[in-house]
C-alpha positions as CSV (number, residue, x, y, z in Angstrom):
1,M,29.5,20.1,-15.8
2,G,28.8,20.3,-19.2
3,R,32.2,19.0,-20.2
4,G,31.5,15.7,-17.9
5,V,28.1,15.1,-19.5
6,A,29.3,15.6,-23.1
7,L,32.3,12.9,-22.2
8,V,29.6,10.5,-20.4
9,A,27.3,11.1,-23.3
10,G,29.6,10.3,-26.0
11,G,31.1,7.5,-24.1
12,L,27.6,5.8,-24.2
13,A,26.9,6.6,-27.9
14,L,30.4,5.2,-28.6
15,V,29.8,1.9,-26.7
16,A,26.4,1.3,-28.6
17,A,27.9,2.2,-32.0
18,L,30.6,-0.1,-31.3
19,F,28.2,-3.1,-30.6
20,V,26.3,-2.3,-34.0
21,W,29.5,-2.0,-35.8
22,Y,30.9,-5.3,-34.7
23,H,27.3,-7.0,-35.0
24,R,28.0,-6.3,-39.1
25,Y,30.6,-9.1,-38.9
26,Q,28.6,-11.6,-37.2
27,S,27.3,-13.7,-40.3
28,P,28.2,-17.0,-40.7
29,E,29.2,-16.3,-44.6
30,T,32.0,-13.9,-43.4
31,L,33.8,-16.2,-41.2
32,T,35.5,-17.8,-44.7
33,P,39.2,-19.3,-43.8
34,Q,40.8,-15.8,-45.4
35,A,38.7,-14.0,-43.2
36,V,39.4,-15.6,-39.6
37,D,42.8,-13.6,-39.1
38,S,40.9,-10.2,-39.8
39,I,38.0,-10.9,-37.6
40,L,40.1,-12.0,-35.0
41,W,42.2,-8.8,-35.0
42,L,38.8,-7.0,-35.0
43,S,37.5,-8.8,-32.0
44,Q,40.9,-7.8,-30.2
45,M,40.4,-4.0,-31.4
46,F,36.7,-4.2,-30.0
47,Y,37.7,-4.6,-26.6
48,V,40.4,-2.2,-26.9
49,L,37.9,0.5,-28.0
50,L,35.2,-0.7,-25.4
51,L,38.0,-0.2,-22.7
52,A,38.8,3.2,-24.2
53,C,34.9,4.2,-24.1
54,L,34.5,3.0,-20.6
55,G,37.4,5.0,-19.5
56,M,36.0,8.2,-21.4
57,I,32.3,7.4,-19.4
58,A,34.5,7.0,-16.0
59,W,36.7,10.3,-16.4
60,G,33.3,12.2,-17.2
61,M,31.6,10.9,-14.2
62,Y,34.8,12.3,-12.1
63,I,34.5,15.5,-13.8
64,M,30.8,15.7,-13.1
65,R,31.2,14.7,-9.3
66,Q,33.7,17.5,-9.0
67,D,31.5,20.1,-10.6
68,S,28.4,19.0,-8.6
69,A,30.6,19.2,-5.2
70,R,31.2,22.7,-6.0
71,G,27.7,23.5,-7.1
72,G,24.4,23.3,-5.0
73,G,20.9,21.2,-5.3
74,L,20.9,17.5,-5.2
75,L,23.7,16.6,-7.1
76,A,25.9,18.4,-4.7
77,T,24.4,16.8,-1.8
78,M,25.0,13.3,-3.6
79,A,28.3,14.0,-4.3
80,G,29.1,15.2,-0.9
81,A,27.5,12.2,0.9
82,V,29.2,9.8,-1.1
83,W,32.6,11.5,-0.7
84,N,32.8,11.2,3.3
85,G,34.6,8.3,4.6
86,R,32.0,6.1,6.1
87,S,29.9,6.3,2.9
88,R,33.1,6.2,0.7
89,V,34.0,2.6,2.4
90,V,30.2,1.3,2.0
91,F,30.5,2.5,-2.1
92,V,33.9,0.6,-2.7
93,S,32.7,-2.4,-0.4
94,V,29.3,-2.8,-2.4
95,F,30.8,-2.2,-5.7
96,A,33.4,-5.1,-5.2
97,V,30.5,-7.4,-3.5
98,Y,28.1,-6.7,-5.7
99,G,30.3,-7.0,-8.7
100,I,31.1,-10.6,-7.6
101,I,27.7,-11.4,-7.3
102,F,26.7,-10.1,-10.8
103,S,29.6,-12.2,-11.9
104,L,28.3,-15.4,-10.4
105,A,24.8,-14.7,-11.6
106,S,25.2,-13.5,-14.9
107,G,27.9,-16.5,-15.7
108,T,31.1,-14.1,-16.1
109,M,32.8,-16.1,-13.6
110,V,32.2,-19.8,-13.8
111,Y,32.9,-22.4,-11.2
112,Q,31.6,-26.1,-11.9
113,P,33.2,-28.5,-9.4
114,G,31.6,-31.2,-11.4
115,V,33.2,-30.7,-14.6
116,D,36.8,-30.7,-15.7
117,F,37.4,-28.2,-18.5
118,E,40.2,-29.9,-19.5
119,E,38.2,-33.3,-20.1
120,H,35.1,-32.1,-21.2
121,Y,36.2,-29.2,-23.4
122,G,39.8,-29.9,-24.2
123,A,41.1,-26.6,-22.8
124,Q,44.5,-26.2,-22.1
125,I,45.2,-25.0,-18.4
126,P,45.4,-22.2,-17.9
127,S,44.5,-20.7,-21.2
128,A,42.5,-17.7,-22.9
129,F,41.2,-16.7,-26.1
130,I,38.3,-14.6,-27.8
131,S,35.7,-16.4,-29.7
132,P,35.2,-13.6,-32.6
133,C,32.0,-15.0,-34.0
134,C,28.7,-15.8,-34.1
135,G,26.1,-14.3,-32.0
136,D,23.6,-11.6,-31.2
137,I,24.3,-8.2,-31.0
138,G,26.1,-7.5,-27.6
139,Y,27.4,-11.1,-27.0
140,M,30.3,-11.2,-29.4
141,P,33.2,-11.2,-29.0
142,T,33.4,-13.4,-26.0
143,I,36.5,-14.0,-24.2
144,L,36.9,-17.5,-22.4
145,V,39.6,-18.1,-19.7
146,Y,40.3,-21.3,-18.1
147,V,42.1,-20.4,-14.9
148,T,41.8,-23.9,-13.2
149,H,40.0,-27.3,-14.2
150,H,37.1,-25.8,-12.6
151,V,37.2,-22.4,-12.5
152,G,36.7,-19.9,-15.6
153,L,35.5,-16.7,-17.0
154,Q,33.2,-16.0,-19.8
155,I,33.5,-12.1,-20.7
156,I,30.4,-10.9,-22.7
157,P,30.5,-7.5,-23.7
158,I,26.9,-6.7,-22.8
159,N,27.5,-8.3,-19.5
160,L,30.6,-6.4,-18.6
161,V,28.7,-3.1,-19.6
162,L,25.9,-4.0,-17.2
163,Q,27.9,-5.3,-14.6
164,I,29.9,-2.1,-14.2
165,S,27.1,0.2,-14.8
166,V,24.6,-1.8,-12.3
167,S,27.6,-2.2,-9.7
168,Y,28.3,1.4,-9.8
169,L,24.2,2.5,-9.5
170,V,23.9,-0.2,-6.7
171,A,27.0,1.0,-5.0
172,L,25.8,4.8,-5.0
173,N,22.1,3.8,-3.8
174,A,23.9,1.8,-0.7
175,A,26.5,4.8,-0.1
176,L,23.5,7.3,-0.2
177,A,21.2,5.0,1.9
178,A,24.0,4.9,4.5
179,A,24.5,8.7,4.4
180,A,20.9,9.4,4.6
181,Y,20.2,6.7,7.6
182,S,22.2,9.0,9.6
183,V,19.5,11.3,9.1
184,S,16.6,9.5,8.7
185,G,16.1,6.0,9.6
186,G,13.3,5.7,6.8
187,A,15.6,5.8,3.9
188,R,16.7,2.3,3.8
189,G,13.7,0.9,1.6
190,A,14.6,2.7,-1.2
191,G,18.0,1.4,-1.6
192,T,17.0,-2.0,-0.8
193,L,14.7,-1.9,-3.7
194,G,17.6,-0.6,-6.0
195,A,19.7,-3.4,-5.2
196,I,17.2,-6.0,-5.6
197,T,15.9,-4.6,-8.9
198,G,19.7,-4.5,-10.0
199,L,20.3,-8.2,-9.4
200,F,17.2,-9.0,-11.5
201,V,19.5,-7.4,-14.4
202,A,22.2,-9.8,-13.8
203,C,20.1,-12.7,-13.2
204,P,16.3,-13.0,-13.6
205,T,16.5,-16.6,-13.4
206,C,17.7,-16.0,-9.7
207,A,13.9,-15.4,-8.6
208,G,13.2,-18.8,-10.0
209,A,16.1,-20.5,-7.7
210,A,14.8,-18.8,-4.8
211,S,11.0,-19.5,-5.7
212,S,11.9,-23.3,-5.6
213,V,12.2,-23.4,-2.1
214,F,8.4,-22.1,-2.2
215,L,7.3,-23.7,-5.3
216,G,9.0,-26.7,-5.6
217,A,11.6,-27.5,-8.5
218,A,9.0,-27.8,-11.2
219,G,7.4,-24.4,-10.3
220,G,10.9,-22.8,-9.8
221,I,12.5,-24.2,-13.1
222,A,9.1,-22.7,-15.1
223,L,9.5,-19.3,-13.3
224,S,13.0,-19.2,-14.5
225,V,12.6,-19.7,-17.8
226,V,9.4,-17.0,-18.1
227,L,12.1,-14.6,-16.5
228,A,14.7,-15.4,-18.5
229,Q,12.5,-14.4,-21.4
230,M,11.8,-11.2,-20.0
231,Q,15.5,-10.2,-18.9
232,T,15.0,-7.1,-21.3
233,L,12.0,-5.7,-19.5
234,F,14.0,-6.1,-16.2
235,I,16.8,-4.4,-17.3
236,A,14.3,-1.6,-18.5
237,V,12.5,-1.3,-15.2
238,S,15.9,-1.6,-12.9
239,I,17.9,1.1,-14.7
240,P,15.6,3.8,-14.1
241,V,15.1,2.8,-10.6
242,L,18.7,2.8,-9.8
243,L,19.2,6.1,-11.4
244,A,15.9,7.7,-9.5
245,T,16.6,6.4,-6.2
246,P,19.9,8.4,-5.7
247,F,17.8,11.6,-6.3
248,L,15.0,10.4,-3.7
249,L,17.6,9.9,-1.1
250,A,19.2,13.0,-1.7
251,R,15.8,14.8,-1.4
252,R,15.4,13.2,2.0
253,M,18.6,14.0,3.1
254,A,18.3,17.9,2.2
255,S,14.7,17.8,3.6
256,C,16.1,16.5,7.0
257,R,19.0,19.1,7.2
258,P,18.5,21.6,9.7
259,N,17.8,25.2,8.2
């Protein structure tokens, strides 16, 4: 499993380094007329390298799964459970559905029926372009895509990474919960907790929207503002929960199997 771990760790380190590297060019002073073409080229290379890093991580995780399936312990239990037919369908379905939910909640997928993008923003329909500057680390460069007059995409690097990683972890939790449920009916709670906390990573303001039903519009908006400012805290809490829950489910499955 060493090669898979090395690929995953190396890919994550390269993603972090890529964010730090590109942030060096986010000073408005660097965006001179002479530097526009160079920064635009760098923004395109950023996404090429980011996709390469994500591919490296995916390949490393595949190797880890293959090695785990041949080994023993909790990792082998997880690998075997997710690879069976029913759990595989659950994994793919949840990954796709949760990815769409994350896209809508984080603003990656934009649908504004009351706003005409061509009229309000002067956008050409359809069209796509990269905004190379300027913003906080992880938020630039941004890809803007106008699909129709009311549907578009806003691809932000940090949201793209979180969308893939959190959707994967939530799908893994769901697949293991489905497998564990066939052994122990009480295994559902942990997977549900992981999915709920994962949604807060995508959209902490969603809790404010939900709370408006009970607290009224003013209370919901106020809570949304507070939660939006605590997004880093939600990320710090949610990712460990999503990482830990599969081991808890695997342990439960292992303990319920007949000797």
